[in-house]
ZAKEBA-771056 format. One line per field, with one value per residue: residue in three letters; x, y, z of N, C-alpha, C in turn. Coordinates in steps of 0.001 Angstrom, whole numbers, plus 524288, in hexadecimal, padded with zeros to 5 digits. Layout:
r = (ALA:...) $
nx = (X:...) $
ny = (Y:...) $
nz = (Z:...) $
cax = (X:...) $
cay = (Y:...) $
caz = (Z:...) $
cx = (X:...) $
cy = (Y:...) $
cz = (Z:...) $
This chain:
r = (UNK:UNK:UNK:UNK:UNK:UNK:UNK:UNK:UNK:UNK:UNK:UNK:UNK:UNK:UNK:UNK:UNK:UNK:UNK:UNK:UNK:UNK:UNK:UNK:UNK:UNK:UNK:UNK:UNK:UNK:UNK:UNK:UNK:UNK:UNK:UNK:UNK:UNK:UNK:UNK:UNK:UNK:UNK:UNK:UNK:UNK:UNK:UNK:UNK:UNK:UNK:UNK:UNK:UNK:UNK:UNK:UNK:UNK:UNK:UNK:UNK:UNK:UNK:UNK:UNK:UNK:UNK:UNK:UNK:UNK:UNK:UNK:UNK:UNK:UNK:UNK:UNK:UNK:UNK:UNK:UNK:UNK:UNK:UNK:UNK:UNK:UNK:UNK:UNK:UNK:UNK:UNK:UNK:UNK:UNK:UNK:UNK:UNK:UNK:UNK:UNK:UNK:UNK:UNK:UNK:UNK:UNK:UNK:UNK:UNK:UNK:UNK:UNK:UNK:UNK:UNK:UNK:UNK:UNK:UNK:UNK:UNK:UNK:UNK:UNK:UNK:UNK:UNK:UNK:UNK:UNK:UNK:UNK:UNK:UNK:UNK:UNK:UNK:UNK:UNK:UNK:UNK:UNK:UNK:UNK:UNK:UNK:UNK:UNK:UNK:UNK:UNK:UNK:UNK:UNK:UNK:UNK:UNK:UNK:UNK:UNK:UNK:UNK:UNK:UNK:UNK:UNK:UNK:UNK:UNK:UNK:UNK:UNK:UNK:UNK:UNK:UNK:UNK:UNK:UNK:UNK:UNK:UNK:UNK:UNK:UNK:UNK:UNK:UNK:UNK:UNK:UNK:UNK:UNK:UNK:UNK:UNK:UNK:UNK:UNK:UNK:UNK:UNK:UNK:UNK:UNK:UNK:UNK:UNK:UNK:UNK:UNK:UNK:UNK:UNK:UNK:UNK:UNK:UNK:UNK:UNK:UNK:UNK:UNK:UNK:UNK:UNK:UNK:UNK:UNK:UNK:UNK:UNK:UNK:UNK:UNK:UNK:UNK:UNK:UNK:UNK:UNK:UNK:UNK:UNK:UNK:UNK:UNK:UNK:UNK:UNK:UNK:UNK:UNK:UNK:UNK:UNK:UNK:UNK) $
nx = (8034D:801FD:8032C:7FFFF:802FF:7FD7C:8022E:80A07:80976:808A1:80144:80109:80B81:80C1B:8057A:80B0C:81413:80F69:80BC1:814B2:815D5:81008:80EC6:80FF3:81155:81559:81221:81524:81084:8140E:815A3:81E3B:82C65:83049:82859:8285F:8327C:83184:82A87:83080:8387B:833AA:83463:82D6B:826A4:82680:81F84:81B9D:813CF:8073C:7FFE6:805A3:807CD:7FDC7:7FA36:80125:7FE45:7F673:7F07E:7ECFF:7F067:7EB39:7F0C3:7F17D:7EF00:7E183:7DED4:7E685:7E4EA:7E04E:7E864:7ED7E:7E5C9:7E53F:7EE5A:7EE84:7EA00:7DCD7:7DBE4:7E464:7E195:7DACA:7D60B:7DB9F:7DDEB:7DA97:7DE52:7DA88:7E00C:7DD52:7D70B:7C96A:7C681:7BD4E:7BA50:7B3BB:7B5B9:7C074:7C00B:7BA6A:7C18E:7CA70:7C7C2:7CA6B:7CBA0:7C80D:7CC54:7CB6B:7D41E:7D759:7E0EF:7E800:7F12A:7F770:7FAE5:8052A:80B52:8081C:7FEDB:7F4E2:7E715:7DE51:7D404:7CCB8:7C59F:7BD72:7B969:7BDAC:7CAE7:7D528:7DFAD:7E0C6:7DEB6:7E71A:7EF93:7EDEC:7EE1C:7F87C:7FB5F:7F602:7E9DF:7DDB4:7D11F:7C55F:7BBF5:7AF60:7AEEC:7A9CB:7AC59:7B605:7B83B:7B602:7BD6E:7C69E:7C639:7C6B3:7CEAB:7D63B:7D87A:7D98A:7E39D:7E81F:7E117:7E1CF:7EC59:7EBE7:7E60F:7ECD9:7F4FD:7EFFB:7EF24:7F9C4:7FC08:7F5BB:7FB22:80469:80052:7FEA2:80877:80F38:8197D:8190C:81D91:81E9E:813FF:80F64:81364:80FA3:804E9:80307:8054D:7FD26:7F43C:7F5CB:7F56D:7EB3B:7E54D:7E86D:7E43C:7D969:7D831:7DB53:7D48C:7CB4D:7C39F:7BA08:7BD6F:7B92A:7B80C:7C269:7C529:7BEDB:7C3A0:7CC84:7C8FC:7C70E:7BFB0:7BEC0:7C8B9:7D474:7D289:7C7A8:7C666:7CC0A:7C61D:7BCD2:7BF84:7C1D4:7B7D2:7B25D:7B78D:7B4FA:7BA77:7B8E4:7B0A6:7B5A1:7BCEE:7B65F:7B1AB:7BA78:7BCD8:7B3C2:7B4D0:7BDD0:7BA06:7B1E7:7B7F6:7BDCC:7B5FF:7B33E:7BC97:7BCF2:7B453:7B7AA:7C0A8:7BC71:7B68B:7BE21:7C011) $
ny = (7FB54:808BB:8153A:82281:82EDE:83A81:84648:84838:84C87:84FD2:8481B:84174:83E45:838D3:83078:82C13:82888:82141:81A0E:81518:80CAC:8051C:7FB8B:80159:80905:8162F:8230A:8302B:83D44:84AAD:858B6:85F24:85F50:85CD6:856B2:84E37:84A5D:84733:83EF5:8380E:835AF:82EA0:825E0:824D9:825DC:83210:83CA7:84791:84659:8447E:83F19:836BC:83169:82E9A:82849:81FF9:81AD5:812CE:815DD:82281:82CBF:83843:842E3:84D79:85B50:85EDB:86782:86788:85F4F:8609F:86380:85A3B:8545E:859FD:8571A:84C78:8421E:83D79:8330F:82EAA:82CA0:82469:81806:8182E:81870:822C7:82A2F:83435:83DBD:8479B:85267:854CC:852B6:84B40:83D69:83B57:843E4:842A5:838F9:83B7D:84241:83C37:83229:82935:81F00:82392:82768:82D75:83308:836D0:839B4:83DD0:8473E:84118:8392D:83A8C:835BE:82BCC:82A2D:82C9C:82F91:82B16:82D90:8266B:8261D:820E2:81756:80B52:80719:7FE7E:80024:80B14:80D22:807D2:80DF1:81751:813C4:8131F:81C82:81DD9:81CA5:8187D:81C37:818F3:820F4:82712:82FE4:83943:83BAF:8400C:84ADC:84C72:84592:84A8F:85391:84F69:8478E:84A08:854D7:85385:85105:85B15:86024:859F3:85BA4:8661F:865AF:85FDD:86709:86E9D:86956:868F6:8739D:87598:86FDF:875A4:87EBF:87B3D:87A7B:872EC:86E57:8702C:8689F:85F67:85E07:85CAE:85315:84C3E:84DB8:849D5:83F4B:83D34:83EC5:8371C:82E28:82EC6:82D88:82362:81DEC:81F88:81A27:80FFB:80D1B:80EA5:815DC:81FE3:82D5F:83394:82CC3:82AD0:834E4:835D8:82EB6:833D9:83C6A:840DD:842C7:85015:851FC:85522:85391:854A9:85F2E:86399:85FA4:864E7:86F05:86D58:86AC9:87428:87AF2:8771C:86F51:86586:86832:86FC1:8699E:86308:86A93:86DCA:864E6:8649D:86E10:86C22:863E4:868B9:86F73:86851:863DE:86CB6:86EC1:865C1:8674D:87055:86CA7:86488:86A1E:86DDB:865EC) $
nz = (80000:7FCE4:80221:80146:8068E:805EF:80795:810CF:81BF8:8299B:82D88:824E0:824AD:82E18:82BD0:823A5:828FD:82F7F:8282D:82518:82B62:82705:81CBB:812A8:806EC:80605:801E8:802E3:801EC:7FFCF:80014:80220:8026D:80C1B:8109F:809AA:80B41:81591:8149E:80E7F:81581:81BC6:8162F:80E2C:80200:7FBC4:7F61A:7EDEE:7E732:7E6D9:7E0BA:7DCC1:7E637:7E950:7E0F3:7E1D2:7EABD:7F39E:7FBF7:7FFAA:807C0:80B47:81018:80FF0:81245:81258:80C23:804CE:7FE7A:7F4CE:7EE26:7EC93:7E79B:7DE56:7D94C:7D851:7D0E8:7CF56:7CD32:7D210:7DC32:7DC00:7E028:7E949:7F753:7FF25:809CA:8117B:81985:81A39:81F96:81F8D:814D8:80ED2:80D5B:804D6:7FE4D:7FC02:7F711:7EE22:7E961:7E7B0:7E4C4:7EA10:7F406:7FFBF:80C6E:8191A:82278:82F60:836A5:84269:847FE:84E1A:84825:84547:84C8D:84BDE:8512C:84DF5:84D3C:84518:83C59:8330A:8272F:81D4A:81B54:81FE4:81E99:81DBD:81A87:81A89:82511:829A4:8269E:82C5D:83662:83872:83C89:845A5:84D01:8471D:842AA:83CC2:8376E:83485:829AD:82BB7:835D5:835D1:83725:841B2:845BA:84279:848A5:852D7:85349:84B9E:84DB0:8581B:85D68:85E59:86504:86DFE:87048:872F2:87C30:8826F:88315:8890B:8928F:89509:8963C:89EC4:8A62F:8A6B6:8AAEA:8B4D8:8B8B2:8B4D4:8AC78:89EAC:89831:89E68:8A0E5:89709:89308:89AB6:899B1:88FA0:891A9:898A4:89254:88AAC:8910A:894BD:88B97:8892C:891B2:8901E:886A4:8898F:891D1:88CF2:88F85:89257:89127:89931:8A19F:8A452:8A736:8B045:8B6C3:8B99E:8BEB1:8CB15:8D713:8DA6E:8D6CD:8CF2D:8C493:8C2BC:8C4B2:8BC91:8B41E:8B5CB:8B2F0:8A85B:8A4FC:8A71A:8A088:8970D:89121:88BF5:8855B:87F37:879E8:8742B:86DCF:86870:86268:85C4C:856BE:850CA:84AF0:84524:83F28:83977:83336:82D68:827EF:821F4:81B50:81618:810FA:80AF2:803D5:7FD4C:7F68C) $
cax = (80000:804DD:8001F:80248:80124:7FD97:802C0:80C6E:80A0E:80916:7FE41:802EE:81085:80AF9:80355:80F71:81762:80C64:80B6C:8199E:8156A:80D1B:81175:80DC3:814A3:81347:813CE:81381:81108:81495:816E1:8234D:830FA:830AE:824B3:82A41:83713:82F8C:82849:834C9:83B60:830D4:83509:82887:826C5:82458:81E99:817FA:81001:802CB:7FD69:808F3:80705:7F87B:7F9F6:80476:7FC9E:7F163:7EDB4:7EEE8:7EEE3:7EB45:7F210:7F254:7EAE8:7DD10:7DED1:7EA88:7E38D:7DF07:7ED2E:7EE8D:7E1DC:7E686:7F2F9:7EE01:7E599:7D8E5:7DCCF:7E883:7DF32:7D735:7D793:7DEDB:7DB8B:7DC61:7DD12:7DB62:7E061:7DC10:7D250:7C522:7C4C7:7BA3A:7BB49:7B0C8:7B87A:7C54A:7BE9E:7B909:7C62D:7CE9B:7C5A0:7CD2F:7C927:7C9F5:7CBA3:7CD68:7D6E5:7D875:7E45B:7E970:7F6B9:7FA49:7FD11:80AD4:80DFC:8058D:7FA96:7F04F:7E1CD:7DCB7:7CEE3:7CC78:7C056:7B8E6:7B8FB:7C25C:7CEB1:7D986:7E49E:7E0B8:7DF2F:7EC74:7F300:7ED4E:7EF92:7FE19:7FC47:7F2CD:7E4DA:7DA3B:7CB86:7C21D:7B756:7AC9A:7B15B:7A730:7AEA2:7BB5E:7B8D5:7B657:7C28A:7CA8F:7C5FD:7C813:7D38B:7DA08:7DA09:7D9FC:7E8BF:7E8FC:7DDDE:7E427:7F138:7EA70:7E47C:7F1A2:7F7C0:7ED34:7F0DF:7FF21:7FBC4:7F39F:7FF6F:807E0:7FD96:7FF18:80DED:81244:81C17:8162B:82017:81CF6:80E56:80E05:81478:80C19:7FF9D:802D7:804DF:7F7E4:7F077:7F6B1:7F382:7E580:7E364:7E960:7E064:7D44C:7D842:7DBD7:7CFDF:7C6B6:7BFD1:7B878:7C0AD:7B6A0:7B924:7C7C3:7C4E4:7BC94:7C76C:7D075:7C658:7C5B9:7BCAE:7C17A:7CE36:7D67F:7D05A:7C261:7C6E9:7CD81:7C1A8:7B8FA:7C149:7C10B:7B23F:7B0BB:7B9F5:7B2BC:7BE98:7B6A3:7ADA6:7B961:7BF3B:7B242:7B12C:7BF3D:7BC14:7AF9D:7B6E6:7C14C:7B68F:7AF54:7BBE5:7BF15:7B1C8:7B396:7C109:7BB4E:7B0E1:7BAD9:7C417:7B936:7B4E7:7C288:7C057) $
cay = (80000:80DA3:8198D:827B3:832F5:83F6B:84A91:84639:8505D:84D56:84348:83E1E:83C0D:834F8:82BE4:829C8:825A3:81CBD:8165E:8123D:807D1:80166:7F9B0:80444:80CED:81B60:827A8:83500:841E6:84FB3:85CFF:86185:85BDA:85B30:85259:849C5:8483F:8449D:839FC:834AF:833EB:82A27:82185:82498:828B0:8375E:83F28:84BF7:844EB:841E5:83B69:83212:82EA8:82C66:8240B:81B98:818CE:81049:81916:827E8:82FAD:83DDF:8457C:85311:85EB4:85E88:86BDE:86690:85AA7:8621B:863A3:854CC:852F3:85C95:854C9:846C5:84093:83A7C:82D71:82CDE:82B09:82003:81300:818FC:819D4:827EE:82B6E:839CB:83FED:84D25:853F0:85793:850D9:84688:838DB:83BE6:847B1:84039:834D5:83E22:844B4:8387C:82D36:8250E:81D2E:82796:82715:831FE:831E7:83B68:838CE:842A7:8487B:83CF4:835A7:83B4F:83210:826C0:829CA:82F4C:82D72:82C1F:82BF8:824EF:825AD:81F5C:811AB:808DB:804E7:7FC92:80294:8107B:80CF2:80623:8127F:81B2F:81173:813DE:82177:81E30:819F5:819A1:81BA8:819C4:823F1:82953:834C8:83DD5:83CD5:841FD:8501D:84BB7:84323:84EA4:85708:84CB8:8448E:84D06:8597A:851FF:851AC:8609D:8615E:85742:85E6C:86B00:86448:85E6E:86BE5:87121:8668A:86AA9:878FB:8752B:86E14:87A29:88249:878F4:87A9B:86EA2:86FB6:86E55:863F1:85B03:85D6B:85ACF:84D7B:84975:84E0F:8460A:83A1F:83CBB:83E35:831F7:82A44:82F26:82B0D:81DBC:81BF5:81F6E:815DE:80AF0:80BF6:80F5E:81876:8252B:83148:8357F:8291D:82BE8:839E2:83500:82BE5:8379D:8409A:83F71:846EB:854CE:851B4:858E3:852B9:856DA:864E8:864C2:85E84:86922:87368:86BCA:86B2D:879AB:87D79:874D8:86CDA:861A0:86B04:8724C:8659C:86177:86ED2:86D9A:860B6:8664D:8722D:8698E:860D3:86C52:87165:86404:86380:87146:86DE9:861BE:869B6:873DB:86977:861AC:86DCD:86E91:8618C) $
caz = (80000:7FCC0:80456:8008F:80A18:80309:80B4C:8159D:8202A:82EC1:82DC8:820A5:82646:83229:82920:820C8:82CAD:83130:823D1:8249B:82E69:823D4:8180D:80E3D:80468:80750:7FF03:80573:7FEA1:80269:7FC7B:80344:802BE:81197:8115A:8068F:80DF6:81A4A:812D3:80CC9:81A1A:81DED:81293:80B36:7FD04:7FC32:7F10B:7ED9D:7E330:7E95F:7DD1C:7DCCA:7EB2F:7E953:7DD1B:7E36C:7EFD5:7F466:7FFCB:7FFC0:80C64:80A35:81507:80EFC:81455:80EBC:80867:800DA:7FB72:7EF64:7EB01:7EB26:7E3B4:7D95E:7D6CB:7D81E:7CD99:7D234:7CC52:7D5A4:7E122:7DB3E:7E262:7EDEF:7FC55:800CD:80F3C:81245:81ECB:81996:82271:81CF5:80FB8:80FB4:80A10:7FFED:7FB12:7FA27:7F35F:7E937:7E715:7E676:7E2CD:7ECDF:7F8CB:8035C:81217:81BF8:82754:83296:83B29:8450E:84812:850D1:84427:844BF:8500F:84B52:854F6:84BC4:84DA6:83FBB:83A5D:82D8F:82505:8203F:81A95:82219:81AFA:820E1:818EC:81C72:82AC8:82AF2:825ED:83083:83B6E:83945:83F50:84A5B:84D23:842B5:84383:83822:838F1:8300F:827F8:82E06:83AF8:83533:83968:8475B:846B7:841C7:84D34:857B8:852F0:84893:850BC:85D99:85FDD:85FB3:8699A:8727E:8717E:8759B:8817F:8853C:8843D:88D62:8973B:89634:89847:8A412:8A987:8A777:8AE8A:8BA13:8BA49:8B2A8:8A796:89A19:89622:8A1AB:8A060:891CF:892A7:89E41:89770:88B58:8941F:89ADF:88E09:88860:894C1:894EC:886C8:889AF:89572:88D8E:882D4:88C34:894EC:88992:892DB:890C8:893CC:89DF7:8A5DA:8A600:8AA16:8B571:8BA01:8BB72:8C194:8D073:8D9BA:8DC55:8D54D:8CB5A:8BF55:8C24B:8C462:8B733:8B0BC:8B683:8AFB1:8A2EB:8A3E7:8A710:89BFF:8924B:88E15:8886D:88161:87BB0:87688:8707C:869FA:86543:85E93:858B3:85357:84D0D:84789:8417F:83B84:835EE:82F5F:829F5:8247A:81E43:81763:812F4:80DA9:8073F:7FFBD:7F9AE:7F2F3) $
cx = (8036F:8013B:802E7:7FFBF:801D6:7FD9E:804E0:80D9C:80A84:8064A:80016:80802:80FC4:808E7:807B1:812CE:81491:80C49:8105A:8198E:81266:81044:80F06:81201:8121B:81587:811C5:8143D:81162:81616:81C63:827A3:83195:82D2D:82694:82EFB:83577:82D56:82CA1:837E2:838BD:8314C:83051:82922:823FD:823C2:81B1A:81354:80B84:8002E:80080:807E6:801B7:7F81A:7FCE1:80268:7F748:7EDF9:7F042:7ECE0:7EF86:7EC0B:7F354:7EE1B:7E661:7DCF6:7E2EB:7E92C:7E269:7E3E0:7EEDE:7EAC2:7E335:7EAD8:7F2B7:7E93A:7E1D3:7D9B9:7E0F0:7E63D:7DC23:7D962:7DAD5:7DB79:7DDEB:7DA98:7DE78:7DBCE:7DF77:7D6F5:7CE51:7C331:7C237:7BB9B:7B898:7B37A:7BD68:7C43B:7BD55:7BDE0:7CA3D:7CCBB:7C87F:7C9D2:7CB5B:7C895:7CD76:7D016:7D7C2:7DBAC:7E522:7EF5F:7F9F6:7FC59:802FB:80DF0:80B58:8011B:7F5B2:7EB48:7DF35:7D72F:7CF6A:7C6C3:7C0D7:7B850:7BE0A:7C5D0:7D392:7DEAF:7E501:7E179:7E4C0:7F04B:7F2AF:7EE3E:7F56A:7FF42:7F8D6:7EDC3:7E13D:7D495:7C8BB:7BD1D:7B46D:7AEFD:7AEDD:7A93D:7B418:7BC27:7B932:7BB9E:7C6E6:7CACC:7C812:7CD88:7D7C1:7DC16:7DB3A:7DF55:7E9EF:7E5E9:7E01A:7E933:7F01B:7E8EC:7E945:7F4C9:7F52C:7EEAB:7F64F:7FF35:7F984:7F7CD:80335:80578:7FDF6:804C3:8114C:814E8:81915:81868:81E63:8172D:80CED:80ED1:810B7:80681:7FF0A:80264:7FF58:7F3CF:7F0F0:7F488:7ED92:7E310:7E3FE:7E558:7DAFD:7D3F2:7D818:7D6CD:7CAD8:7C230:7BE71:7BBDB:7BE56:7B7BE:7BEB7:7C7F3:7C2F9:7C03F:7CB65:7CE0E:7C497:7C2CE:7C02D:7C747:7CFBD:7D3C2:7CB01:7C292:7C873:7C908:7BD71:7BA74:7C07F:7BB4D:7B083:7B2EA:7B80F:7B6C3:7BC67:7B3B1:7B148:7BBC6:7BB46:7B1A1:7B5E4:7BEB2:7B806:7B198:7BA7E:7BE25:7B3EF:7B331:7BD6E:7BAE4:7B214:7B816:7BFA9:7B7F5:7B3F6:7BE36:7C0EA:7B770:7B938:7C291:7BAFB) $
cy = (804DB:8120D:81EA5:82B7C:8381E:843EB:848B0:84ACD:84D6E:8481C:83F7B:83B6B:837E3:82FF1:8290A:82670:820BE:8187D:8130D:80D25:803A2:7FFDB:7FC41:807B9:81238:81F70:82C65:839A2:846D3:853D7:85F15:85D72:859AA:85672:84D83:84732:84529:83F38:83627:83287:82F4B:82557:820A7:827B5:82DF3:839C4:843F0:84A99:841CA:83DE7:8364C:82ED4:82BF9:827C0:81F30:818BF:8163A:81388:81E76:82A93:83577:840D2:84B40:85638:85ECD:862D8:86B48:861FA:85BF2:86220:85E26:8530C:8552F:859C6:84ED5:84562:83D26:8349D:82B3E:82AB1:825EB:81AE2:8136A:81975:81F0A:828DA:83124:83B19:845D1:84E63:8563E:85551:84B80:84239:83970:83FAD:8454E:83BDB:8372D:84037:840C7:8336B:82889:8231E:8206F:82659:82C3D:8302D:83704:839C7:83DF9:8430A:84446:838C4:83607:837D3:82CAE:825DC:82CAB:82C89:82EEA:82A3B:82A91:82485:823F1:8197D:80F16:80664:80366:7FF32:80827:81090:80B8A:80AA9:81617:818F5:811F8:818F2:82207:81B17:81BE6:818AC:81C94:81C7B:825BC:82E9A:8398D:83F34:83F3C:84775:84FD1:84961:84730:85221:8546B:84A5A:84783:851B5:8581F:852A1:85754:86214:85ED6:859FA:8637D:869F1:862D0:86345:86ECE:86E84:86872:8702D:8790B:87379:87286:87DFB:88056:8787A:87638:87062:86D5C:8692A:85F16:859E2:85AE0:854F0:84A4E:84967:84A33:84079:83935:83BD3:838C4:82DA4:82A34:82C86:82521:81B47:81B87:81B06:8108A:8097B:80C4D:811E6:81DD0:82920:83341:831DE:829CE:830FE:83907:831FB:82F9E:83B9B:83EC2:843F1:84B45:854DB:855B8:85866:8553D:85CD5:8668A:863E5:862B0:86DDA:87219:86C51:870DA:87C9D:87B39:87233:868E9:8643E:86D8D:86E54:863BD:86593:86F15:86986:8624F:86A60:86FD8:86661:86446:86E5F:86D2F:86375:867F7:870AC:869E6:863EB:86D52:870D6:866AE:8651C:86E9B:86A65:86002) $
cz = (80000:7FE82:80333:80469:8073F:806ED:8107B:81945:82555:82EF7:82990:82214:82A7E:82FBA:82632:8246F:82EA6:82D0F:82346:827BF:82B71:81F0C:81337:80BDC:80531:80394:801F7:801DC:801FA:7FE7E:7FD49:80359:8083E:8129E:80E77:8091E:812D9:818F8:8116A:81167:81CC7:81A68:80F20:8062C:7FD9F:7F6C8:7F1AC:7EA10:7E59C:7E5C6:7DCDC:7E1AB:7EB55:7E5A0:7DEF1:7E847:7EFBE:7F813:7FFED:804AA:80B3A:80F50:81446:811C5:81070:80AAA:8041C:7FD43:7F5B7:7EBEB:7E964:7E6EA:7DE59:7D666:7D64E:7D4D7:7D0AE:7D199:7D00B:7DAB9:7E0AB:7DD5B:7E74E:7F2D4:7FDFC:80668:81029:8180B:81E97:81C6B:81EB1:817DA:8105B:80BCB:804CA:7FC31:7F8BE:7F63D:7EE0D:7E673:7E533:7E3F0:7E528:7F15E:7FD3F:8090C:8147B:820F5:82A3E:8374F:83E1F:84592:84ACD:84D17:843EF:84879:84FEA:84F18:8530A:84D53:8487E:83EAF:834A3:82BEE:81F58:81FDF:81C5F:81DEB:81E16:81F87:81AF8:8225B:82C67:82A8B:82AA5:835F4:83C75:83C2D:84426:849EF:848D3:84447:83E50:839D2:83405:82EA2:82A83:83375:83A94:83774:83F57:848D7:8465C:84695:8521D:85784:84FE5:84B8E:85663:86012:86174:8649E:86E7F:87426:87474:87B49:884CB:886AE:888C4:89291:898E1:89871:89DD0:8A7E7:8AAB7:8AB5A:8B42C:8BBDB:8B83F:8AD9E:8A2FA:8981A:8992A:8A0D2:89B2F:89147:89607:89C1F:892F5:88D7A:89622:896A2:88B9B:88BE4:89514:8902B:8872F:88D58:892FC:8898E:8858F:88F05:891B6:88C8F:890B7:893B5:898EA:8A296:8A7E4:8A920:8AFA9:8B911:8BC72:8BF2D:8C6F3:8D312:8DBD6:8DAF1:8D138:8C612:8BEBE:8C201:8BEDB:8B36F:8B128:8B332:8A9EA:8A15B:8A376:8A25C:896CE:88ECC:88A29:883F7:87D60:877EA:8727E:86C34:86657:860EF:85A8A:854DA:84F31:84918:8436F:83D70:8379B:831B8:82B73:8260F:8204F:819E4:813C7:80F09:8096F:802B6:7FBA7:7F572:7F0D6) $
């Protein structure tokens, strides 16, 4: 099997590195000499010629920015796509649009930034395919979901690392306010978050039950929870997700109009 990655940026490069664990031939494309050199250093064929990469491959992963996809369409003949599997990690462009434009068998994928360390959480749509799933399992966990959930996935999982990072930073600032050094606090907070996630996975329990285990009568935790409740922390996070979701839908509509 030969796989081409069209547009080896951050996510494309993570997929490329993951693919090296499989018995597949890989072609990576890029526009700059820097990108092409980066691809070659991985022992992978590099080219600027997208049509060549598409024609030579069985599976094509579209990892360019959605607003740049038109430049690929302009330079690649429609016949080059025929009989291929195309997996798009481009935000906003629907399967129906890509199918119309390429006449290929199209899938959508939405990994997140954790792909760079092989810990991505990736959504795939829509019809299950073992080869496509195998590719994305090389960079983390995979979930098959209906395409209509992709905007929600983008808001929760795609943008999620940024929101979690912001919350972790707030913990660190709170530690500094209490007289602890940021360096010590930061490492300890990461340990605490990692341990909490592990506990929730291992016990398969609802977060509220873990919260109640920590919360003792008239203790420190309940005082903190009272402030979180009065400040509307949960409500703010829900609104954050909703705002990202609405923006994802708007971007999708804007991008779809381009094609």
